[in-house]
Each structure stands twice: as C-alpha cells, then as structure tokens.
N, CA, C, O and the ligand as a Tripos MOL2 file, in Angstrom:
@<TRIPOS>MOLECULE
protein
  305   303    77     0     0
PROTEIN
NO_CHARGES

@<TRIPOS>ATOM
      1 N          84.9190   73.3970  -66.7330 N.3       1 MET1
      2 CA         84.5010   74.6140  -65.9510 C.3       1 MET1
      3 C          85.4730   75.7400  -66.1670 C.2       1 MET1
      4 O          86.6770   75.5120  -66.0510 O.2       1 MET1
      5 N          85.0610   76.8660  -66.4540 N.am      2 THR2
      6 CA         85.8380   77.9060  -66.8900 C.3       2 THR2
      7 C          85.9360   78.9200  -65.6640 C.2       2 THR2
      8 O          84.9900   79.0990  -64.8970 O.2       2 THR2
      9 N          87.0670   79.5170  -65.5570 N.am      3 THR3
     10 CA         87.3400   80.5180  -64.6700 C.3       3 THR3
     11 C          86.3980   81.7570  -64.7640 C.2       3 THR3
     12 O          86.3070   82.3610  -65.8330 O.2       3 THR3
     13 N          85.7680   82.1060  -63.7770 N.am      4 VAL4
     14 CA         84.7880   83.2310  -63.8770 C.3       4 VAL4
     15 C          85.7760   84.6770  -63.6860 C.2       4 VAL4
     16 O          86.3830   84.8960  -62.6380 O.2       4 VAL4
     17 N          85.8120   85.4950  -64.7360 N.am      5 LEU5
     18 CA         86.6130   86.5650  -64.6400 C.3       5 LEU5
     19 C          85.8140   87.8300  -64.0230 C.2       5 LEU5
     20 O          86.3070   88.6920  -63.2950 O.2       5 LEU5
     21 N          84.4930   87.7570  -64.4640 N.am      6 THR6
     22 CA         83.6490   88.9130  -64.1830 C.3       6 THR6
     23 C          83.3580   88.8860  -62.5970 C.2       6 THR6
     24 O          82.9930   87.8830  -61.9850 O.2       6 THR6
     25 N          83.5870   90.1940  -62.0210 N.am      7 PRO7
     26 CA         83.3060   90.2580  -60.5680 C.3       7 PRO7
     27 C          81.9030   90.3480  -60.3680 C.2       7 PRO7
     28 O          81.4720   90.3740  -59.2150 O.2       7 PRO7
     29 N          80.9790   90.4080  -61.5440 N.am      8 ALA8
     30 CA         79.5860   90.5660  -61.2500 C.3       8 ALA8
     31 C          78.8090   89.2140  -61.2380 C.2       8 ALA8
     32 O          77.6340   89.1330  -61.5970 O.2       8 ALA8
     33 N          79.5240   88.1980  -60.8160 N.am      9 SER9
     34 CA         78.8870   86.9780  -60.6670 C.3       9 SER9
     35 C          77.8930   87.0330  -59.5410 C.2       9 SER9
     36 O          78.3240   87.5600  -58.5160 O.2       9 SER9
     37 N          76.6720   86.6060  -59.5160 N.am     10 PRO10
     38 CA         75.8670   86.8280  -58.3760 C.3      10 PRO10
     39 C          76.2610   86.1100  -57.1030 C.2      10 PRO10
     40 O          76.7330   84.9730  -57.1270 O.2      10 PRO10
     41 N          76.0720   86.7490  -56.0690 N.am     11 LEU11
     42 CA         76.1990   85.9350  -54.7770 C.3      11 LEU11
     43 C          75.2400   84.8590  -54.5100 C.2      11 LEU11
     44 O          74.0830   84.8690  -54.9310 O.2      11 LEU11
     45 N          75.7420   83.9620  -53.8220 N.am     12 THR12
     46 CA         74.8810   82.7250  -53.5620 C.3      12 THR12
     47 C          74.6810   82.4830  -52.0640 C.2      12 THR12
     48 O          75.1790   83.2170  -51.2100 O.2      12 THR12
     49 N          73.9450   81.4410  -51.7960 N.am     13 ALA13
     50 CA         73.6570   81.1740  -50.3640 C.3      13 ALA13
     51 C          74.9170   80.6490  -49.7730 C.2      13 ALA13
     52 O          75.0670   80.6280  -48.5520 O.2      13 ALA13
     53 N          75.8680   80.2040  -50.6370 N.am     14 ALA14
     54 CA         77.1400   79.7370  -50.0690 C.3      14 ALA14
     55 C          78.1450   80.7590  -49.7340 C.2      14 ALA14
     56 O          79.1720   80.4600  -49.1250 O.2      14 ALA14
     57 N          77.8540   82.0580  -50.1480 N.am     15 ASP15
     58 CA         78.7640   83.1680  -49.8400 C.3      15 ASP15
     59 C          78.3630   83.7150  -48.4790 C.2      15 ASP15
     60 O          77.1960   84.0430  -48.2660 O.2      15 ASP15
     61 N          79.3160   83.8180  -47.5500 N.am     16 ARG16
     62 CA         79.0890   84.1560  -46.1690 C.3      16 ARG16
     63 C          79.7590   85.3330  -45.6930 C.2      16 ARG16
     64 O          80.9260   85.5660  -46.0070 O.2      16 ARG16
     65 N          79.0340   86.1410  -44.8990 N.am     17 CYS17
     66 CA         79.6180   87.3990  -44.3020 C.3      17 CYS17
     67 C          80.9100   87.1600  -43.5150 C.2      17 CYS17
     68 O          80.8790   86.3220  -42.6130 O.2      17 CYS17
     69 N          81.9400   87.7620  -43.7540 N.am     18 ASP18
     70 CA         83.1980   87.4550  -43.1540 C.3      18 ASP18
     71 C          83.1590   87.7680  -41.8000 C.2      18 ASP18
     72 O          84.0090   87.2050  -41.1100 O.2      18 ASP18
     73 N          82.2910   88.6160  -41.1800 N.am     19 ARG19
     74 CA         82.0980   89.0400  -39.8050 C.3      19 ARG19
     75 C          81.3550   88.0500  -38.9500 C.2      19 ARG19
     76 O          81.8160   87.6510  -37.8800 O.2      19 ARG19
     77 N          80.1050   87.6290  -39.4770 N.am     20 CYS20
     78 CA         79.0900   87.0720  -38.7100 C.3      20 CYS20
     79 C          78.5580   85.6460  -39.3460 C.2      20 CYS20
     80 O          77.8220   84.8770  -38.7280 O.2      20 CYS20
     81 N          79.0070   85.4400  -40.5630 N.am     21 GLY21
     82 CA         78.6780   83.9840  -41.1470 C.3      21 GLY21
     83 C          77.2400   84.0540  -41.6220 C.2      21 GLY21
     84 O          76.7010   82.9950  -41.9420 O.2      21 GLY21
     85 N          76.5900   85.1460  -41.6980 N.am     22 ALA22
     86 CA         75.2570   85.2680  -42.3200 C.3      22 ALA22
     87 C          75.3230   85.2170  -43.7870 C.2      22 ALA22
     88 O          76.4280   85.4160  -44.2930 O.2      22 ALA22
     89 N          74.3150   84.9810  -44.5520 N.am     23 GLN23
     90 CA         74.3700   84.9350  -45.8940 C.3      23 GLN23
     91 C          74.9170   86.3490  -46.4940 C.2      23 GLN23
     92 O          74.3930   87.3990  -46.1210 O.2      23 GLN23
     93 N          75.8900   86.3440  -47.3500 N.am     24 ALA24
     94 CA         76.6000   87.6620  -47.8960 C.3      24 ALA24
     95 C          75.7480   88.2330  -48.9550 C.2      24 ALA24
     96 O          75.2610   87.5360  -49.8460 O.2      24 ALA24
     97 N          75.5500   89.6560  -48.8430 N.am     25 TYR25
     98 CA         74.7770   90.1510  -49.9320 C.3      25 TYR25
     99 C          75.6190   91.3650  -50.4950 C.2      25 TYR25
    100 O          75.1740   92.0380  -51.4250 O.2      25 TYR25
    101 N          76.7980   91.6210  -49.9360 N.am     26 LEU26
    102 CA         77.6500   92.4980  -50.5420 C.3      26 LEU26
    103 C          79.0720   91.7290  -50.7680 C.2      26 LEU26
    104 O          79.5600   90.9380  -49.9610 O.2      26 LEU26
    105 N          79.6170   92.0910  -51.9600 N.am     27 ARG27
    106 CA         81.0010   91.7580  -52.3480 C.3      27 ARG27
    107 C          81.7650   92.9550  -52.5630 C.2      27 ARG27
    108 O          81.3980   93.8130  -53.3660 O.2      27 ARG27
    109 N          82.8540   93.0520  -51.8490 N.am     28 VAL28
    110 CA         83.7010   94.1760  -51.9350 C.3      28 VAL28
    111 C          84.9970   93.6350  -52.5830 C.2      28 VAL28
    112 O          85.6590   92.7220  -52.0880 O.2      28 VAL28
    113 N          85.3060   94.2900  -53.7550 N.am     29 VAL29
    114 CA         86.5520   93.9700  -54.4400 C.3      29 VAL29
    115 C          87.5730   94.9890  -54.0170 C.2      29 VAL29
    116 O          87.3390   96.1770  -54.2410 O.2      29 VAL29
    117 N          88.7470   94.6010  -53.3920 N.am     30 LEU30
    118 CA         89.6900   95.5290  -52.9020 C.3      30 LEU30
    119 C          90.7170   95.7800  -54.0780 C.2      30 LEU30
    120 O          90.8720   95.0450  -55.0530 O.2      30 LEU30
    121 N          91.3770   96.9360  -53.8110 N.am     31 ALA31
    122 CA         92.5710   97.4090  -54.7830 C.3      31 ALA31
    123 C          93.5940   96.3670  -54.9150 C.2      31 ALA31
    124 O          94.2520   96.1670  -55.9350 O.2      31 ALA31
    125 N          93.6890   95.6630  -53.7230 N.am     32 SER32
    126 CA         94.8310   94.7380  -53.5320 C.3      32 SER32
    127 C          94.4660   93.5110  -54.2460 C.2      32 SER32
    128 O          95.2950   92.6060  -54.3450 O.2      32 SER32
    129 N          93.1800   93.3950  -54.8000 N.am     33 GLY33
    130 CA         92.8230   92.0630  -55.5600 C.3      33 GLY33
    131 C          92.0110   91.0830  -54.7970 C.2      33 GLY33
    132 O          91.4360   90.1170  -55.2990 O.2      33 GLY33
    133 N          92.0120   91.4650  -53.3420 N.am     34 GLY34
    134 CA         91.2910   90.5340  -52.5290 C.3      34 GLY34
    135 C          89.7400   90.8450  -52.6380 C.2      34 GLY34
    136 O          89.3200   91.8070  -53.2810 O.2      34 GLY34
    137 N          88.9450   89.9790  -51.9770 N.am     35 GLU35
    138 CA         87.5550   90.2430  -51.8490 C.3      35 GLU35
    139 C          87.2100   90.0530  -50.4050 C.2      35 GLU35
    140 O          87.8190   89.3090  -49.6360 O.2      35 GLU35
    141 N          86.0930   90.8570  -50.0860 N.am     36 LEU36
    142 CA         85.5530   90.6240  -48.7530 C.3      36 LEU36
    143 C          83.9780   90.4440  -49.0130 C.2      36 LEU36
    144 O          83.4210   91.0180  -49.9490 O.2      36 LEU36
    145 N          83.3750   89.6920  -48.2080 N.am     37 LEU37
    146 CA         81.8500   89.5170  -48.3350 C.3      37 LEU37
    147 C          81.2530   89.8900  -46.9780 C.2      37 LEU37
    148 O          81.7330   89.6730  -45.8660 O.2      37 LEU37
    149 N          80.1840   90.4540  -47.2790 N.am     38 PHE38
    150 CA         79.3330   91.1780  -45.9790 C.3      38 PHE38
    151 C          77.9690   90.7780  -46.1100 C.2      38 PHE38
    152 O          77.4800   90.5890  -47.2230 O.2      38 PHE38
    153 N          77.2480   90.6210  -44.9370 N.am     39 CYS39
    154 CA         75.8170   90.5410  -45.0680 C.3      39 CYS39
    155 C          75.3800   91.9800  -45.1150 C.2      39 CYS39
    156 O          76.1510   92.9160  -44.8990 O.2      39 CYS39
    157 N          74.0990   92.1110  -45.4080 N.am     40 ALA40
    158 CA         73.6510   93.6340  -45.5260 C.3      40 ALA40
    159 C          73.7820   94.4420  -44.3100 C.2      40 ALA40
    160 O          73.8770   95.6690  -44.3510 O.2      40 ALA40
    161 N          73.7880   93.7070  -43.1500 N.am     41 HIS41
    162 CA         73.9590   94.5700  -41.8690 C.3      41 HIS41
    163 C          75.2970   95.1840  -41.7590 C.2      41 HIS41
    164 O          75.4720   96.3920  -41.5950 O.2      41 HIS41
    165 N          76.4230   94.1210  -41.8770 N.am     42 HIS42
    166 CA         77.6790   94.5300  -41.8200 C.3      42 HIS42
    167 C          78.2280   95.3690  -43.0740 C.2      42 HIS42
    168 O          79.1220   96.2130  -43.0130 O.2      42 HIS42
    169 N          77.6470   95.0460  -44.0210 N.am     43 GLY43
    170 CA         77.8260   95.8950  -45.3520 C.3      43 GLY43
    171 C          77.6140   97.3290  -45.0720 C.2      43 GLY43
    172 O          78.4470   98.1830  -45.3750 O.2      43 GLY43
    173 N          76.4560   97.5920  -44.4730 N.am     44 ARG44
    174 CA         76.0200   98.9120  -44.1610 C.3      44 ARG44
    175 C          76.9660   99.6450  -43.1440 C.2      44 ARG44
    176 O          77.3170  100.8240  -43.1910 O.2      44 ARG44
    177 N          77.3290   98.6200  -42.1420 N.am     45 LYS45
    178 CA         78.0300   99.0550  -41.0170 C.3      45 LYS45
    179 C          79.4700   99.6490  -41.4570 C.2      45 LYS45
    180 O          79.9420  100.6950  -41.0100 O.2      45 LYS45
    181 N          80.0020   98.9200  -42.2760 N.am     46 PHE46
    182 CA         81.3610   99.1210  -42.7050 C.3      46 PHE46
    183 C          81.4850   99.9740  -44.0760 C.2      46 PHE46
    184 O          82.5920  100.2680  -44.5260 O.2      46 PHE46
    185 N          80.3050  100.3430  -44.6970 N.am     47 GLU47
    186 CA         80.3120  101.0480  -45.8330 C.3      47 GLU47
    187 C          81.2510  102.1340  -46.1260 C.2      47 GLU47
    188 O          81.8980  102.1840  -47.1710 O.2      47 GLU47
    189 N          81.3290  103.1780  -44.9980 N.am     48 PRO48
    190 CA         82.1010  104.2830  -45.1560 C.3      48 PRO48
    191 C          83.6320  103.8440  -45.2650 C.2      48 PRO48
    192 O          84.3870  104.4010  -46.0630 O.2      48 PRO48
    193 N          84.0280  102.8650  -44.4620 N.am     49 GLU49
    194 CA         85.4400  102.4180  -44.5910 C.3      49 GLU49
    195 C          85.6840  101.4510  -45.7750 C.2      49 GLU49
    196 O          86.8250  101.2870  -46.2080 O.2      49 GLU49
    197 N          84.7040  100.8670  -46.2510 N.am     50 LEU50
    198 CA         84.9550  100.0510  -47.4250 C.3      50 LEU50
    199 C          85.0510  100.8720  -48.7750 C.2      50 LEU50
    200 O          85.7000  100.4670  -49.7390 O.2      50 LEU50
    201 N          84.3320  102.0850  -48.7550 N.am     51 LYS51
    202 CA         84.2860  102.8130  -49.8250 C.3      51 LYS51
    203 C          85.7720  103.3350  -50.0080 C.2      51 LYS51
    204 O          86.1080  103.6100  -51.1590 O.2      51 LYS51
    205 N          86.6500  103.4910  -49.0370 N.am     52 LYS52
    206 CA         88.0090  104.0420  -48.9880 C.3      52 LYS52
    207 C          88.8490  103.0290  -49.6880 C.2      52 LYS52
    208 O          89.8070  103.4280  -50.3500 O.2      52 LYS52
    209 N          88.5750  101.7280  -49.6020 N.am     53 ILE53
    210 CA         89.6350  100.6740  -49.9060 C.3      53 ILE53
    211 C          89.1290   99.9020  -51.1420 C.2      53 ILE53
    212 O          89.9130   99.2180  -51.8020 O.2      53 ILE53
    213 N          87.8370  100.0070  -51.4550 N.am     54 ALA54
    214 CA         87.2470   99.1070  -52.5960 C.3      54 ALA54
    215 C          87.3440   99.7300  -53.9020 C.2      54 ALA54
    216 O          87.2330  100.9510  -54.0180 O.2      54 ALA54
    217 N          87.5530   98.9320  -54.9290 N.am     55 VAL55
    218 CA         87.4900   99.4050  -56.3060 C.3      55 VAL55
    219 C          86.0690   99.1900  -56.6550 C.2      55 VAL55
    220 O          85.5030   99.9330  -57.4570 O.2      55 VAL55
    221 N          85.4570   98.1680  -56.0610 N.am     56 GLU56
    222 CA         84.1250   97.8290  -56.6660 C.3      56 GLU56
    223 C          83.3240   97.2950  -55.4130 C.2      56 GLU56
    224 O          83.8500   96.5010  -54.6330 O.2      56 GLU56
    225 N          82.1570   97.7120  -55.2620 N.am     57 ILE57
    226 CA         81.2980   97.1200  -54.1540 C.3      57 ILE57
    227 C          79.9260   96.6210  -54.9100 C.2      57 ILE57
    228 O          79.1980   97.4200  -55.4990 O.2      57 ILE57
    229 N          79.6870   95.3980  -54.8410 N.am     58 GLN58
    230 CA         78.6210   94.7990  -55.3870 C.3      58 GLN58
    231 C          77.5970   94.5050  -54.4150 C.2      58 GLN58
    232 O          77.7360   93.5810  -53.6120 O.2      58 GLN58
    233 N          76.5050   95.2940  -54.4480 N.am     59 ASP59
    234 CA         75.4990   95.2630  -53.3470 C.3      59 ASP59
    235 C          74.2460   94.6950  -53.8510 C.2      59 ASP59
    236 O          73.5290   95.2220  -54.7010 O.2      59 ASP59
    237 N          74.0300   93.5370  -53.2370 N.am     60 GLU60
    238 CA         72.7440   92.6810  -53.7670 C.3      60 GLU60
    239 C          71.6910   92.6550  -52.5940 C.2      60 GLU60
    240 O          70.7420   91.8720  -52.6310 O.2      60 GLU60
    241 N          71.8790   93.4970  -51.5980 N.am     61 SER61
    242 CA         71.0870   93.7330  -50.4200 C.3      61 SER61
    243 C          69.5820   93.9810  -50.9250 C.2      61 SER61
    244 O          68.6140   93.6990  -50.2200 O.2      61 SER61
    245 N          69.4780   94.5150  -52.1640 N.am     62 GLY62
    246 CA         68.1450   94.8220  -52.6090 C.3      62 GLY62
    247 C          67.2970   93.5420  -52.7650 C.2      62 GLY62
    248 O          66.0660   93.5140  -52.7770 O.2      62 GLY62
    249 N          68.1390   92.4740  -52.8840 N.am     63 ARG63
    250 CA         67.3410   91.1820  -53.0310 C.3      63 ARG63
    251 C          66.7220   90.5400  -51.6930 C.2      63 ARG63
    252 O          65.9710   89.5660  -51.6390 O.2      63 ARG63
    253 N          67.2010   91.2950  -50.6460 N.am     64 LEU64
    254 CA         66.6400   90.9100  -49.3800 C.3      64 LEU64
    255 C          65.1500   91.1790  -49.2340 C.2      64 LEU64
    256 O          64.6870   92.3180  -49.3000 O.2      64 LEU64
    257 N          64.4280   90.1070  -49.0360 N.am     65 THR65
    258 CA         63.0570   90.4190  -48.9520 C.3      65 THR65
    259 C          62.4190   89.8370  -47.5160 C.2      65 THR65
    260 O          61.3280   90.1850  -47.0640 O.2      65 THR65
    261 N          63.1510   89.0690  -47.0200 N.am     66 THR66
    262 CA         62.8460   88.4120  -45.6740 C.3      66 THR66
    263 C          63.0690   89.4250  -44.6420 C.2      66 THR66
    264 O          64.2100   89.8540  -44.4680 O.2      66 THR66
    265 N          62.0440   89.8650  -43.9120 N.am     67 PRO67
    266 CA         62.2230   90.8270  -42.7510 C.3      67 PRO67
    267 C          62.7840   90.0730  -41.5860 C.2      67 PRO67
    268 O          62.0320   89.8120  -40.6470 O.2      67 PRO67
    269 N          64.0620   89.6910  -41.5620 N.am     68 ASN68
    270 CA         64.7080   88.8410  -40.6260 C.3      68 ASN68
    271 C          65.7150   89.6430  -39.9450 C.2      68 ASN68
    272 O          66.7870   89.1250  -39.6330 O.2      68 ASN68
    273 N          65.4430   90.9550  -39.6690 N.am     69 ALA69
    274 CA         66.5650   91.8800  -39.1040 C.3      69 ALA69
    275 C          67.1230   91.4500  -37.8410 C.2      69 ALA69
    276 O          68.3230   91.6110  -37.6210 O.2      69 ALA69
    277 N          66.3090   90.8860  -36.9480 N.am     70 THR70
    278 CA         66.8600   90.3920  -35.4590 C.3      70 THR70
    279 C          68.0350   89.3560  -35.6820 C.2      70 THR70
    280 O          69.0440   89.3590  -34.9770 O.2      70 THR70
    281 N          67.8330   88.5200  -36.6630 N.am     71 ALA71
    282 CA         68.9230   87.5460  -36.8980 C.3      71 ALA71
    283 C          70.3360   88.2260  -37.1920 C.2      71 ALA71
    284 O          71.4190   87.6890  -36.9560 O.2      71 ALA71
    285 N          70.1700   89.3770  -37.6930 N.am     72 ALA72
    286 CA         71.4220   90.0540  -38.4500 C.3      72 ALA72
    287 C          71.8180   91.0960  -37.4240 C.2      72 ALA72
    288 O          72.7540   91.8480  -37.6950 O.2      72 ALA72
    289 N          71.1960   91.2000  -36.2950 N.am     73 GLU73
    290 CA         71.7080   92.3680  -35.4740 C.3      73 GLU73
    291 C          72.8780   92.0400  -34.4290 C.2      73 GLU73
    292 O          73.2290   92.8130  -33.5380 O.2      73 GLU73
    293 N          73.4090   90.8190  -34.6660 N.am     74 GLU74
    294 CA         74.5160   90.3240  -33.8320 C.3      74 GLU74
    295 C          75.6810   91.0830  -34.0130 C.2      74 GLU74
    296 O          76.2240   91.1060  -35.1180 O.2      74 GLU74
    297 N          76.1580   91.7460  -32.9960 N.am     75 GLU75
    298 CA         77.5140   92.5400  -33.1580 C.3      75 GLU75
    299 C          78.8420   91.7240  -32.8960 C.2      75 GLU75
    300 O          78.9270   91.0000  -31.9030 O.2      75 GLU75
    301 N          79.7440   91.8350  -33.6850 N.am     76 ARG76
    302 CA         80.9050   90.9360  -33.3330 C.3      76 ARG76
    303 C          82.1770   91.9820  -33.6210 C.2      76 ARG76
    304 O          83.3360   91.6080  -33.4440 O.2      76 ARG76
    305 ZN         77.4510   90.1450  -41.0790 Zn       77 ZN77
@<TRIPOS>BOND
     1     1     2 1
     2     2     3 1
     3     3     4 2
     4     3     5 am
     5     5     6 1
     6     6     7 1
     7     7     8 2
     8     7     9 am
     9     9    10 1
    10    10    11 1
    11    11    12 2
    12    11    13 am
    13    13    14 1
    14    14    15 1
    15    15    16 2
    16    15    17 am
    17    17    18 1
    18    18    19 1
    19    19    20 2
    20    19    21 am
    21    21    22 1
    22    22    23 1
    23    23    24 2
    24    23    25 am
    25    25    26 1
    26    26    27 1
    27    27    28 2
    28    27    29 am
    29    29    30 1
    30    30    31 1
    31    31    32 2
    32    31    33 am
    33    33    34 1
    34    34    35 1
    35    35    36 2
    36    35    37 am
    37    37    38 1
    38    38    39 1
    39    39    40 2
    40    39    41 am
    41    41    42 1
    42    42    43 1
    43    43    44 2
    44    43    45 am
    45    45    46 1
    46    46    47 1
    47    47    48 2
    48    47    49 am
    49    49    50 1
    50    50    51 1
    51    51    52 2
    52    51    53 am
    53    53    54 1
    54    54    55 1
    55    55    56 2
    56    55    57 am
    57    57    58 1
    58    58    59 1
    59    59    60 2
    60    59    61 am
    61    61    62 1
    62    62    63 1
    63    63    64 2
    64    63    65 am
    65    65    66 1
    66    66    67 1
    67    67    68 2
    68    67    69 am
    69    69    70 1
    70    70    71 1
    71    71    72 2
    72    71    73 am
    73    73    74 1
    74    74    75 1
    75    75    76 2
    76    75    77 am
    77    77    78 1
    78    78    79 1
    79    79    80 2
    80    79    81 am
    81    81    82 1
    82    82    83 1
    83    83    84 2
    84    83    85 am
    85    85    86 1
    86    86    87 1
    87    87    88 2
    88    87    89 am
    89    89    90 1
    90    90    91 1
    91    91    92 2
    92    91    93 am
    93    93    94 1
    94    94    95 1
    95    95    96 2
    96    95    97 am
    97    97    98 1
    98    98    99 1
    99    99   100 2
   100    99   101 am
   101   101   102 1
   102   102   103 1
   103   103   104 2
   104   103   105 am
   105   105   106 1
   106   106   107 1
   107   107   108 2
   108   107   109 am
   109   109   110 1
   110   110   111 1
   111   111   112 2
   112   111   113 am
   113   113   114 1
   114   114   115 1
   115   115   116 2
   116   115   117 am
   117   117   118 1
   118   118   119 1
   119   119   120 2
   120   119   121 am
   121   121   122 1
   122   122   123 1
   123   123   124 2
   124   123   125 am
   125   125   126 1
   126   126   127 1
   127   127   128 2
   128   127   129 am
   129   129   130 1
   130   130   131 1
   131   131   132 2
   132   131   133 am
   133   133   134 1
   134   134   135 1
   135   135   136 2
   136   135   137 am
   137   137   138 1
   138   138   139 1
   139   139   140 2
   140   139   141 am
   141   141   142 1
   142   142   143 1
   143   143   144 2
   144   143   145 am
   145   145   146 1
   146   146   147 1
   147   147   148 2
   148   147   149 am
   149   149   150 1
   150   150   151 1
   151   151   152 2
   152   151   153 am
   153   153   154 1
   154   154   155 1
   155   155   156 2
   156   155   157 am
   157   157   158 1
   158   158   159 1
   159   159   160 2
   160   159   161 am
   161   161   162 1
   162   162   163 1
   163   163   164 2
   164   163   165 am
   165   165   166 1
   166   166   167 1
   167   167   168 2
   168   167   169 am
   169   169   170 1
   170   170   171 1
   171   171   172 2
   172   171   173 am
   173   173   174 1
   174   174   175 1
   175   175   176 2
   176   175   177 am
   177   177   178 1
   178   178   179 1
   179   179   180 2
   180   179   181 am
   181   181   182 1
   182   182   183 1
   183   183   184 2
   184   183   185 am
   185   185   186 1
   186   186   187 1
   187   187   188 2
   188   187   189 am
   189   189   190 1
   190   190   191 1
   191   191   192 2
   192   191   193 am
   193   193   194 1
   194   194   195 1
   195   195   196 2
   196   195   197 am
   197   197   198 1
   198   198   199 1
   199   199   200 2
   200   199   201 am
   201   201   202 1
   202   202   203 1
   203   203   204 2
   204   203   205 am
   205   205   206 1
   206   206   207 1
   207   207   208 2
   208   207   209 am
   209   209   210 1
   210   210   211 1
   211   211   212 2
   212   211   213 am
   213   213   214 1
   214   214   215 1
   215   215   216 2
   216   215   217 am
   217   217   218 1
   218   218   219 1
   219   219   220 2
   220   219   221 am
   221   221   222 1
   222   222   223 1
   223   223   224 2
   224   223   225 am
   225   225   226 1
   226   226   227 1
   227   227   228 2
   228   227   229 am
   229   229   230 1
   230   230   231 1
   231   231   232 2
   232   231   233 am
   233   233   234 1
   234   234   235 1
   235   235   236 2
   236   235   237 am
   237   237   238 1
   238   238   239 1
   239   239   240 2
   240   239   241 am
   241   241   242 1
   242   242   243 1
   243   243   244 2
   244   243   245 am
   245   245   246 1
   246   246   247 1
   247   247   248 2
   248   247   249 am
   249   249   250 1
   250   250   251 1
   251   251   252 2
   252   251   253 am
   253   253   254 1
   254   254   255 1
   255   255   256 2
   256   255   257 am
   257   257   258 1
   258   258   259 1
   259   259   260 2
   260   259   261 am
   261   261   262 1
   262   262   263 1
   263   263   264 2
   264   263   265 am
   265   265   266 1
   266   266   267 1
   267   267   268 2
   268   267   269 am
   269   269   270 1
   270   270   271 1
   271   271   272 2
   272   271   273 am
   273   273   274 1
   274   274   275 1
   275   275   276 2
   276   275   277 am
   277   277   278 1
   278   278   279 1
   279   279   280 2
   280   279   281 am
   281   281   282 1
   282   282   283 1
   283   283   284 2
   284   283   285 am
   285   285   286 1
   286   286   287 1
   287   287   288 2
   288   287   289 am
   289   289   290 1
   290   290   291 1
   291   291   292 2
   292   291   293 am
   293   293   294 1
   294   294   295 1
   295   295   296 2
   296   295   297 am
   297   297   298 1
   298   298   299 1
   299   299   300 2
   300   299   301 am
   301   301   302 1
   302   302   303 1
   303   303   304 2
@<TRIPOS>SUBSTRUCTURE
     1 MET1         2 RESIDUE 1 A MET
     2 THR2         6 RESIDUE 1 A THR
     3 THR3        10 RESIDUE 1 A THR
     4 VAL4        14 RESIDUE 1 A VAL
     5 LEU5        18 RESIDUE 1 A LEU
     6 THR6        22 RESIDUE 1 A THR
     7 PRO7        26 RESIDUE 1 A PRO
     8 ALA8        30 RESIDUE 1 A ALA
     9 SER9        34 RESIDUE 1 A SER
    10 PRO10       38 RESIDUE 1 A PRO
    11 LEU11       42 RESIDUE 1 A LEU
    12 THR12       46 RESIDUE 1 A THR
    13 ALA13       50 RESIDUE 1 A ALA
    14 ALA14       54 RESIDUE 1 A ALA
    15 ASP15       58 RESIDUE 1 A ASP
    16 ARG16       62 RESIDUE 1 A ARG
    17 CYS17       66 RESIDUE 1 A CYS
    18 ASP18       70 RESIDUE 1 A ASP
    19 ARG19       74 RESIDUE 1 A ARG
    20 CYS20       78 RESIDUE 1 A CYS
    21 GLY21       82 RESIDUE 1 A GLY
    22 ALA22       86 RESIDUE 1 A ALA
    23 GLN23       90 RESIDUE 1 A GLN
    24 ALA24       94 RESIDUE 1 A ALA
    25 TYR25       98 RESIDUE 1 A TYR
    26 LEU26      102 RESIDUE 1 A LEU
    27 ARG27      106 RESIDUE 1 A ARG
    28 VAL28      110 RESIDUE 1 A VAL
    29 VAL29      114 RESIDUE 1 A VAL
    30 LEU30      118 RESIDUE 1 A LEU
    31 ALA31      122 RESIDUE 1 A ALA
    32 SER32      126 RESIDUE 1 A SER
    33 GLY33      130 RESIDUE 1 A GLY
    34 GLY34      134 RESIDUE 1 A GLY
    35 GLU35      138 RESIDUE 1 A GLU
    36 LEU36      142 RESIDUE 1 A LEU
    37 LEU37      146 RESIDUE 1 A LEU
    38 PHE38      150 RESIDUE 1 A PHE
    39 CYS39      154 RESIDUE 1 A CYS
    40 ALA40      158 RESIDUE 1 A ALA
    41 HIS41      162 RESIDUE 1 A HIS
    42 HIS42      166 RESIDUE 1 A HIS
    43 GLY43      170 RESIDUE 1 A GLY
    44 ARG44      174 RESIDUE 1 A ARG
    45 LYS45      178 RESIDUE 1 A LYS
    46 PHE46      182 RESIDUE 1 A PHE
    47 GLU47      186 RESIDUE 1 A GLU
    48 PRO48      190 RESIDUE 1 A PRO
    49 GLU49      194 RESIDUE 1 A GLU
    50 LEU50      198 RESIDUE 1 A LEU
    51 LYS51      202 RESIDUE 1 A LYS
    52 LYS52      206 RESIDUE 1 A LYS
    53 ILE53      210 RESIDUE 1 A ILE
    54 ALA54      214 RESIDUE 1 A ALA
    55 VAL55      218 RESIDUE 1 A VAL
    56 GLU56      222 RESIDUE 1 A GLU
    57 ILE57      226 RESIDUE 1 A ILE
    58 GLN58      230 RESIDUE 1 A GLN
    59 ASP59      234 RESIDUE 1 A ASP
    60 GLU60      238 RESIDUE 1 A GLU
    61 SER61      242 RESIDUE 1 A SER
    62 GLY62      246 RESIDUE 1 A GLY
    63 ARG63      250 RESIDUE 1 A ARG
    64 LEU64      254 RESIDUE 1 A LEU
    65 THR65      258 RESIDUE 1 A THR
    66 THR66      262 RESIDUE 1 A THR
    67 PRO67      266 RESIDUE 1 A PRO
    68 ASN68      270 RESIDUE 1 A ASN
    69 ALA69      274 RESIDUE 1 A ALA
    70 THR70      278 RESIDUE 1 A THR
    71 ALA71      282 RESIDUE 1 A ALA
    72 ALA72      286 RESIDUE 1 A ALA
    73 GLU73      290 RESIDUE 1 A GLU
    74 GLU74      294 RESIDUE 1 A GLU
    75 GLU75      298 RESIDUE 1 A GLU
    76 ARG76      302 RESIDUE 1 A ARG
    77 ZN77       305 GROUP 0 **** ****
C-alpha cells in the first residue's frame, strides 16, 4: 500500500463532515497542511471563510444526486 500524495483522491462514503458527520463532499486543504472535510451543506456555509485559509478546495458536491436536503439542514 503506497502513501497517496495527491490531494485529488476522491472522497468516499467513509469521509465525514467535521461539523455534522454527514458524508463529506468537500475536502479543504489548509495552508498549515491540515485537512477539513465538509458535507455540501456546511461546505457552502463556510465557503467564504474557507477560501481565506485554504490552499485547495476539492469540491465533489456536484456528485450529489440524491435530493436529500432535509437531512443536511441540521445546524450545529
Ligand atoms: Zn455538515
């Protein structure tokens, strides 16, 4: 098993939003080298802030096809 160096590895169902635990569709790579994962809902909510601190935002929310918006509306 080799270490994946590319940040473009696709997000999987095992990747969870740091805020609500829903499936993550955004990976935010920070200038500090850390990573944050967000669901589409929280990714959109924090996008203005994230753009200030991120060196890369991998947005896979376009893969969202299930109209399951109500489950993602939980605010925390
Ligand atoms: Zn979330």
